[in-house]
N, C-alpha and C positions, 0 to 999 in steps of 0.2 A: 504494500500500500504506500502511496506517495505521502511524504511528510509535508507537502506544500500546504501552507495556510495563508489566507488573506490577512494582510496586516491592516492596522488602522490607518486611514478611515475607510479603506475599501471593504473591510468586513462589515462595517455598519451600513454602508451604502448598498451592499449586496443583499441585505435583508429587507430593503424597502420595496414597496410596491411600485414606486415611481422614482426614477433617477432625475432629479431636478437640475436646473441650471446652476444652483448653488452647490449641489453635490458635485457636479462636473468641475466647478472652480476649485472645490476642496481637493478633489482627486488630482487635478493638474498641479496644485500647489504642493501636495505632500506625496501621494502615491506615485505619480508620474512627473516628478519635479524636472527631470531631464527628458521627458517624453518616453515613449516605449522603446527601450534599448536592449532588453535581455529577454531570453525565453520565459523567465518568470513574469516579466511585465506582460508578455503576450497572454500567458495563462490568466493573469489577473484581468486584463482587458476583456478577454472572451468570457470569463466567468461573470463579470459585471453585465456584459451584454445579454447573457443567457438568463441571469437570475432576476433582473428587473423587468417586469412585464411592460411597463410604460417608461418612456425616456423622453427627455426634452429634445426639441429639434436639433440643438447644437451637438448632441451626442453622435448623430449619424455621421456628420462631417469629421468629427474627432476620431471616431472608430476607423473609418475608411482611410483617412490620411495617415494615422499613426501605424496601423497594421501594414499598409502598403510601404510606408517609409522604412519600417523595421526590416522587411524582407529585402527591399531593393537597396537601401542605403546603409544598412547596418549588418548585413550578412554577406558572406562571400558568394559571388564576386561583387565587390562594391560597385553600385551603380547599374548593375545588370542582373539578369536572372540566368540560371542554368537548370539542367535536368534535375539536380538534387533539390533545388528550390521548388520545382514543379511537383516533385514527389511529396514534399512537405505539404504543399497546397492540397494535393489529393488526399493525403492521410488525415489532415486536420480540418479542412474546410469543405470536403465533399463526403457524400454518402453514396457509395456505389457509382461514383462518377457524376453525381448530381449535386450542384451547389443549391441547397435549400434556403439558406438565410440570405435575405436581400442585402444586408450590409456586408456579408461575406462575399457575395457576388460582386457588389460594387467595389469592394477592396481589391479583389483579384483583377477586375477590369482596370482599376487605377494603377495597380502594379504594372499591368501591360502597357499603360499609357506613359508611365514615367521612366521605365527601364530603357537603357540604351540598347540592350540586346534582349530579344524575347525568343526563347527556344521554341521550336516547332510544337512540342507536346503541349505547351500552354495555349497556343493558338488553337490547336485541335480540341483541347478541353473546353475552351470558350465557345468555339463553333458548335461543339456537340451539345451545348446547353440549348441552342436553337433547335437542333434536331429533336432533342428530348421534349422540348416544349411543344413542338408541333405534333410529334408522334404520340406522346404520352400525357401531355399536359402537366408535367411535373417540374419542380424546380423554381427557383426565384425568378428566373427570366420569364417563365410561363406566366407568372402573376404580373409581371411588369409590362408585358406586350399589350399593344392596343387591340390586337385581334385575337380571338380565341382559336380561329382556324384560318388557314391561308397564310400568305406571306405579305406583310404590310410594309409601309415606308420605313417604320422604325427597325424592322428586321433587316432591310437592305442597308440602312445606315449602320446597323450593328456589325454586319459582315464587313462593310467597307472599313469600319473602325478597327476591326481585328486584323485586316489584311492591308492596313494603311501603307506600308512600305513594300508590299508585294504586288501592287497594282500600278499601272502607268507604263509609259513607253519604255523607260529605262530600267524597270524593275525585273528581277529574275522571275522566271515562270514558276507558278505554284507547283508544289510537290504533287505527285500522283495521289498521295493519301488525302491531301486537302481537296483536290479536285473531286475525288471519289466521295468525300463527305458532303461536299456541296451538291453533287448529283443525287445523293441519297436524300438530302433535304428537299431538293426540287421534286424528286419522285414521289414524295409524300403529299404533295399539294397539286390538285388539278390546275391545269393551265389558266382557267378563268378565275382562279382564286389567288393568282400571283400578282404582285404589284407590277405596273408597267415597266418599272426600272429593272426588274429582275432579269428578264430575258436578255436585254442588251448587256447586262453585267455578265451573265453566264456565257453569252456568245463571245465576249472578250476573253473570258477564262479559257474557253475551248480553243479559240484561235491562238492563244499564247502557249498552249500545251506543246512541249517540245516534241518534235517529230523523231521517231526512232529510225535511224538509218541502218540498213542492213549492208554490211561490208562484204564485198565479194571476196572469196577465199584467195589468199595470196600464197604463191609457192615459196617454200622455205629456201630453195636453191635457185639463185638467179642465173640460170643457164638456159639459153634459147633451145627450143625444141629441135631446131635444125641440126644441132650438134649430135643428138641421139639418132636422128634420121640418117645422117651421113654415116655414122658407125654401123647402123643396120645395113645400109647399102653396100659398104665394104665387105661385110660378112657374107652377104648373098653373092657378091661377085667372086 
């Protein structure tokens, strides 16, 4: 069993039905005097978020900014994310690949926005939230969408946000895995329920898909066929 215990004043705030603006000021002054900097700080932050049913409006921004800043700016690699960070996100913030908490979802999205480098698994995790929302109606993103079914303008904007540096004339082509996931998302929605901007977007993705070139087999010995033909003619003669 873990020996972790909430210290004062976090232990008092965690027992309240509503986390007020005054409580947040108290936490910032004492519990998070330097912000969220350590794994124990993260545990405290998430415990407070889970234990208080109601929270002041300021809490959402604080939670999202502090959790994102911890992972991006205070964990290796500083300023970026790697596959180990993504595994931590999966273990701590998801349940079977689904991000259920809205603040947790916004925090992951903010991590994606502020990191200098975003590994492919994180982009895939975020894009998969759209697939799950459409196919199963589960997760935080499902509750935040403007449409219950179909692909809306906010969904198109969401995908563009995730692929912000993978689109455009000079961008590298999307990986086959990302293209396949986008095609799965498209396949779950009838054509007449897709936003008008979706088809041009997918057409651009398909056109940018790298063409696999089949190389002709090359001989390992660079000797002209005529040499062997001349030898055969001499033997016959």
